[in-house]
Legacy VTK file of the C-alpha trace (Angstrom):
# vtk DataFile Version 3.0
C-alpha trace
ASCII
DATASET POLYDATA
POINTS 404 float
0.000 0.000 0.000
2.865 2.341 0.788
4.495 1.837 -2.602
1.207 2.210 -4.477
-0.095 5.280 -2.616
3.176 7.167 -2.103
5.291 5.842 -4.960
9.025 6.397 -5.007
8.914 8.532 -1.866
7.898 5.547 0.257
10.865 3.496 -0.970
13.272 5.767 0.943
11.901 4.877 4.367
14.743 3.332 6.339
18.430 3.914 6.899
20.593 3.935 3.728
21.303 1.522 2.167
18.812 -0.559 4.179
15.500 0.819 2.980
12.104 -0.634 3.770
12.075 -2.928 0.730
15.449 -4.469 1.569
14.554 -4.761 5.261
11.349 -6.592 4.365
13.291 -8.828 1.979
15.763 -9.801 4.730
12.963 -10.805 7.093
11.303 -12.640 4.220
14.448 -14.613 3.434
14.762 -15.606 7.087
11.149 -16.787 7.050
11.763 -18.669 3.811
14.813 -20.415 5.275
12.832 -21.943 8.159
9.700 -22.814 6.178
9.175 -26.506 5.492
6.865 -26.092 2.497
9.538 -25.309 -0.083
9.355 -28.873 -1.569
5.669 -28.244 -2.366
6.633 -25.120 -4.270
9.345 -26.931 -6.211
6.707 -29.147 -7.812
5.933 -26.275 -10.194
8.204 -26.120 -13.277
7.882 -22.317 -13.329
9.729 -22.201 -10.001
12.705 -24.123 -11.366
13.047 -21.795 -14.344
12.762 -18.827 -11.969
15.570 -20.208 -9.807
17.740 -20.863 -12.875
17.161 -17.273 -13.998
18.163 -15.972 -10.563
21.321 -18.084 -10.531
22.264 -16.893 -14.019
21.783 -13.259 -12.996
23.779 -13.835 -9.825
26.675 -15.167 -11.910
26.474 -11.963 -13.946
26.564 -9.828 -10.799
29.248 -11.228 -8.480
32.240 -10.585 -10.805
31.213 -6.932 -11.197
30.767 -6.055 -7.510
34.531 -5.372 -7.013
34.496 -3.201 -10.159
31.286 -1.210 -9.800
30.592 -1.561 -6.076
27.177 -0.386 -4.910
26.019 0.232 -8.500
26.195 -3.512 -9.161
24.033 -4.201 -6.099
21.506 -1.568 -7.090
21.234 -2.878 -10.635
20.876 -6.409 -9.254
17.524 -5.387 -7.769
16.193 -6.371 -11.200
16.634 -10.013 -10.191
16.990 -10.230 -6.399
13.475 -8.864 -5.918
12.370 -12.182 -7.435
12.946 -13.627 -3.961
9.631 -11.993 -3.051
7.921 -14.421 -5.432
9.448 -17.422 -3.652
8.774 -15.972 -0.192
5.130 -15.120 -0.843
4.409 -18.368 -2.696
5.952 -20.534 0.051
4.099 -18.747 2.847
0.762 -19.114 1.059
1.272 -22.763 0.117
2.366 -23.722 3.618
-0.979 -22.536 5.003
-3.753 -22.142 2.379
-5.893 -20.146 4.836
-3.362 -17.362 4.370
-4.470 -17.209 0.749
-7.993 -16.342 1.856
-6.578 -13.721 4.209
-4.442 -12.275 1.400
-7.439 -12.022 -0.957
-9.448 -10.255 1.742
-6.583 -7.844 2.367
-6.313 -7.077 -1.335
-10.030 -6.290 -1.365
-9.445 -3.751 1.423
-6.492 -2.363 -0.462
-8.654 -1.875 -3.575
-11.206 0.170 -1.661
-8.558 2.329 0.011
-6.621 2.857 -3.217
-9.547 3.840 -5.404
-10.839 6.304 -2.795
-7.542 7.918 -1.774
-5.515 8.025 -4.978
-7.327 11.009 -6.587
-6.712 13.102 -3.463
-3.081 11.989 -3.128
-2.527 12.643 -6.817
-3.865 16.200 -6.557
-1.921 16.833 -3.333
1.340 15.687 -4.913
0.734 17.982 -7.902
-0.382 21.108 -6.006
1.437 21.131 -2.643
5.258 21.328 -2.320
5.702 18.255 -0.117
8.979 17.636 1.762
11.477 14.917 0.907
12.906 12.298 3.211
16.541 12.928 4.268
18.963 11.576 1.689
16.322 11.073 -0.987
15.621 12.948 -4.178
11.900 12.262 -4.113
9.076 13.867 -2.206
7.137 11.858 0.365
4.336 11.357 -2.172
5.934 10.850 -5.562
3.504 8.994 -7.804
4.271 7.762 -11.311
1.286 7.732 -13.678
2.239 4.382 -15.200
2.430 2.657 -11.799
-0.932 4.096 -10.781
-2.563 2.981 -14.040
-1.139 -0.519 -13.528
-2.744 -0.786 -10.105
-6.011 0.619 -11.436
-5.971 -2.087 -14.128
-5.618 -4.858 -11.549
-8.305 -3.387 -9.298
-10.731 -3.083 -12.207
-10.132 -6.730 -13.121
-10.661 -7.789 -9.503
-13.971 -5.911 -9.396
-15.266 -7.075 -12.768
-13.929 -10.618 -12.815
-14.809 -11.811 -9.331
-17.399 -11.443 -6.608
-14.736 -11.000 -3.959
-14.633 -7.194 -3.909
-17.400 -5.964 -1.621
-18.010 -2.652 -3.328
-21.280 -1.159 -4.530
-21.212 -1.289 -8.363
-22.479 2.267 -8.771
-20.003 3.665 -6.230
-17.124 1.710 -7.766
-18.015 2.932 -11.243
-18.139 6.512 -9.957
-14.763 6.239 -8.223
-13.341 4.451 -11.258
-14.112 7.467 -13.427
-12.760 9.860 -10.826
-9.493 7.901 -10.859
-9.477 7.670 -14.624
-10.203 11.373 -14.973
-7.547 12.521 -12.514
-4.791 10.088 -13.463
-5.366 9.129 -17.110
-5.556 12.681 -18.398
-2.172 13.327 -16.767
-0.700 9.953 -17.631
2.106 9.261 -20.077
2.107 6.949 -23.073
3.117 3.836 -21.155
0.432 4.281 -18.500
-2.251 4.933 -21.093
-1.243 1.945 -23.208
-0.974 -0.300 -20.132
-4.533 0.441 -19.088
-5.851 0.059 -22.649
-4.140 -3.331 -23.015
-5.349 -4.506 -19.610
-8.920 -3.345 -20.212
-8.867 -5.050 -23.622
-7.924 -8.356 -21.977
-10.572 -7.807 -19.326
-13.216 -6.967 -21.924
-12.429 -10.040 -24.046
-12.547 -12.299 -20.987
-15.789 -10.798 -19.683
-17.570 -9.592 -22.787
-20.889 -10.745 -21.325
-20.385 -9.027 -17.968
-22.822 -6.265 -17.138
-20.071 -4.539 -15.161
-17.880 -4.234 -18.259
-20.709 -2.920 -20.408
-21.745 -0.496 -17.691
-18.253 0.967 -17.642
-18.024 1.073 -21.453
-21.460 2.686 -21.760
-20.674 5.387 -19.224
-17.300 6.031 -20.873
-19.020 6.565 -24.223
-21.658 8.847 -22.706
-19.076 10.920 -20.819
-16.917 11.263 -23.925
-19.892 12.359 -26.027
-21.043 14.917 -23.452
-17.572 16.368 -22.964
-16.950 16.424 -26.700
-20.196 18.336 -27.268
-19.376 21.022 -24.699
-15.576 21.149 -25.125
-14.167 19.294 -28.179
-10.572 20.188 -27.252
-10.714 18.637 -23.764
-9.492 15.201 -24.890
-6.901 16.512 -27.330
-3.881 15.889 -25.014
-5.021 12.312 -24.316
-5.718 11.609 -27.996
-2.301 12.961 -29.001
-0.688 10.806 -26.344
-2.368 7.646 -27.615
-1.706 8.457 -31.269
1.966 9.161 -30.544
2.356 5.481 -29.661
1.595 4.458 -33.230
2.352 7.497 -35.423
4.908 10.285 -35.443
4.278 13.168 -33.089
6.494 16.223 -33.307
6.183 16.917 -29.586
7.347 13.445 -28.540
9.172 12.189 -31.607
12.622 13.211 -30.366
12.389 11.027 -27.267
10.842 8.224 -29.311
13.598 8.198 -31.931
16.287 8.447 -29.251
14.986 5.413 -27.390
14.558 3.358 -30.555
18.127 4.160 -31.584
19.422 3.215 -28.120
17.418 -0.014 -28.023
18.596 -0.983 -31.500
22.219 -0.429 -30.516
21.892 -2.510 -27.330
20.175 -5.374 -29.155
22.731 -5.498 -31.986
25.765 -5.153 -29.722
24.486 -7.802 -27.312
23.858 -10.340 -30.057
27.297 -9.685 -31.547
29.761 -8.922 -28.730
27.971 -9.800 -25.474
25.941 -12.811 -26.553
26.546 -15.176 -23.632
26.854 -13.030 -20.517
25.797 -9.531 -21.496
27.400 -6.484 -19.918
26.624 -7.597 -16.381
25.092 -5.713 -13.472
26.835 -2.483 -12.518
27.736 -1.281 -15.990
26.095 2.045 -16.872
24.017 1.277 -19.959
23.603 5.001 -20.623
27.015 6.607 -20.281
28.828 3.356 -21.079
27.229 3.043 -24.509
27.243 6.722 -25.443
23.509 7.227 -24.874
23.468 9.523 -21.858
20.667 12.055 -22.449
21.583 14.287 -19.493
25.331 13.812 -19.614
25.592 13.093 -15.873
25.337 9.294 -15.832
22.030 9.291 -13.930
20.075 7.476 -16.663
21.470 3.955 -16.258
18.730 1.943 -17.982
17.183 2.268 -21.468
13.609 2.562 -20.137
12.780 -0.925 -21.336
13.078 -3.696 -18.784
13.190 -6.454 -21.409
16.137 -4.854 -23.199
17.784 -4.211 -19.842
17.599 -7.934 -19.089
19.040 -8.725 -22.521
21.868 -6.203 -22.144
22.875 -7.294 -18.646
22.415 -11.078 -18.871
23.001 -11.835 -22.548
20.823 -13.933 -24.825
20.633 -16.962 -22.441
19.382 -14.707 -19.658
16.860 -13.090 -21.982
15.558 -16.493 -23.100
15.117 -17.460 -19.446
13.306 -14.153 -18.879
10.857 -14.949 -21.670
10.343 -18.461 -20.322
9.556 -17.370 -16.758
7.238 -14.566 -17.881
5.377 -16.242 -20.730
5.315 -19.595 -18.929
3.731 -18.011 -15.857
1.223 -15.991 -17.906
0.299 -19.030 -19.987
-0.295 -21.122 -16.879
-2.413 -18.398 -15.270
-4.479 -18.093 -18.460
-4.957 -21.865 -18.563
-6.155 -21.919 -14.955
-8.511 -19.023 -15.646
-10.116 -20.849 -18.576
-10.355 -24.024 -16.514
-12.081 -22.249 -13.616
-14.379 -20.336 -15.942
-15.432 -23.564 -17.645
-16.282 -25.086 -14.251
-18.158 -21.985 -13.117
-15.741 -21.251 -10.254
-16.122 -17.477 -10.409
-13.991 -16.627 -7.384
-11.002 -18.586 -8.606
-11.411 -17.394 -12.182
-11.595 -13.804 -10.925
-8.308 -14.183 -9.058
-6.521 -15.683 -12.060
-7.941 -12.976 -14.337
-6.775 -10.262 -11.929
-3.261 -11.704 -11.908
-3.197 -11.969 -15.703
-4.518 -8.423 -16.187
-1.999 -7.001 -13.744
0.789 -8.859 -15.549
-0.300 -7.481 -18.933
-0.318 -3.922 -17.575
3.023 -4.370 -15.825
4.746 -5.876 -18.860
3.423 -3.019 -21.010
4.856 -0.408 -18.656
8.100 -2.398 -18.427
8.502 -1.941 -22.175
8.667 1.846 -21.820
9.788 2.715 -18.292
12.079 1.804 -15.419
9.665 -0.132 -13.199
10.899 -3.640 -12.414
14.370 -2.281 -11.631
13.031 -0.499 -8.529
10.935 -1.470 -5.500
7.732 0.380 -6.437
7.239 -1.860 -9.460
9.609 -4.761 -8.846
8.285 -5.805 -5.444
4.681 -5.539 -6.649
5.392 -7.574 -9.798
7.199 -10.396 -8.035
4.692 -10.473 -5.186
1.908 -10.926 -7.761
4.090 -13.537 -9.470
4.422 -15.432 -6.189
0.687 -15.203 -5.543
0.148 -16.711 -8.986
2.492 -19.616 -8.228
0.706 -20.263 -4.952
-2.738 -19.911 -6.528
-1.957 -22.599 -9.115
-0.725 -25.035 -6.473
-3.484 -24.297 -3.951
-6.185 -24.554 -6.611
-4.822 -27.937 -7.648
-4.941 -29.260 -4.076
-7.859 -27.303 -2.609
-10.213 -26.239 -5.434
-13.090 -25.845 -2.936
-11.132 -23.458 -0.721
-13.546 -20.539 -1.148
-16.562 -22.802 -0.721
-15.144 -24.019 2.597
-14.736 -20.388 3.652
-18.401 -19.698 2.929
-19.417 -22.655 5.068
LINES 1 405
404 0 1 2 3 4 5 6 7 8 9 10 11 12 13 14 15 16 17 18 19 20 21 22 23 24 25 26 27 28 29 30 31 32 33 34 35 36 37 38 39 40 41 42 43 44 45 46 47 48 49 50 51 52 53 54 55 56 57 58 59 60 61 62 63 64 65 66 67 68 69 70 71 72 73 74 75 76 77 78 79 80 81 82 83 84 85 86 87 88 89 90 91 92 93 94 95 96 97 98 99 100 101 102 103 104 105 106 107 108 109 110 111 112 113 114 115 116 117 118 119 120 121 122 123 124 125 126 127 128 129 130 131 132 133 134 135 136 137 138 139 140 141 142 143 144 145 146 147 148 149 150 151 152 153 154 155 156 157 158 159 160 161 162 163 164 165 166 167 168 169 170 171 172 173 174 175 176 177 178 179 180 181 182 183 184 185 186 187 188 189 190 191 192 193 194 195 196 197 198 199 200 201 202 203 204 205 206 207 208 209 210 211 212 213 214 215 216 217 218 219 220 221 222 223 224 225 226 227 228 229 230 231 232 233 234 235 236 237 238 239 240 241 242 243 244 245 246 247 248 249 250 251 252 253 254 255 256 257 258 259 260 261 262 263 264 265 266 267 268 269 270 271 272 273 274 275 276 277 278 279 280 281 282 283 284 285 286 287 288 289 290 291 292 293 294 295 296 297 298 299 300 301 302 303 304 305 306 307 308 309 310 311 312 313 314 315 316 317 318 319 320 321 322 323 324 325 326 327 328 329 330 331 332 333 334 335 336 337 338 339 340 341 342 343 344 345 346 347 348 349 350 351 352 353 354 355 356 357 358 359 360 361 362 363 364 365 366 367 368 369 370 371 372 373 374 375 376 377 378 379 380 381 382 383 384 385 386 387 388 389 390 391 392 393 394 395 396 397 398 399 400 401 402 403
């Protein structure tokens, strides 16, 4: 909740370099080390590929720690946050009742998020908030793309399941307040992430009255606003169109990134095929693509290309396997539950899939999985997905037992 409501500002709670994310990870690793349910988790093939990916990344980190020092550790957050997936999955599998508790907590989170985020967003944009000592971010420092990713998951949880105790009319109202406040100020990645996620949600629930209610109100609101002020949606339309066609206002950044990505892909396949450039190397200044000239921009704003550049082609193949393998398994479970009429389970799997789609979209354009605000959320959801598949296999009537 802290990461989602306060963004980057929350990540600086703690004593450098032990911030709240790393402190939580340490306690999680201790808990993982004494848990006896790890063998149950290892029955999933996705877990083995995840472990292999982590080992490969570790081998591409250790040799560079003496050279790059703390930079290598910071860049390694791209892969060591994956421990959250193993921690969360093991804790849930060891005691399935925790899964019910987690779902209930996420329902509470959804209600808090959708009510508070418009106010926090406006506060962060209108009031000069202080920064934590030693940080370069204000206490509330929200990124539009992160917020749109969370909104995508919450919408899927509301539409796809009956687990969110929220009045449909009130949710729809708050949904449009969120969409109006955040989307109109969002960037291309956030806009595209929500569109992709809502497309998946709409295809999966094309018969749902909740989906059609939202779509109908969206159309009515757009028509009314367009009648009274045709220029109101111009910034949003330009933002969406700039994804697919040239836009003079944003074309410079677009061409720069494409040139940088092309260089990293070609150079990795030719000179750094097996191990990549490793963790710690500055992908901006080290390759001659430093937009600010101060070495601050270390990643090419594309997590997939970052993985390729730092771990080589084998690491990138493993990355595709763990992501697409997980998503494919979640989709399969969703279809299975939907066929059997298990709406609660299908809603959970759809929420996980929708969140993954939004997150992977943002990852293609921004630095998200390299930091705690996006990385910890992604791998926590990943771990929940691993646990959900195993728990559903063993206890498919878990939610029915709860009702009894």
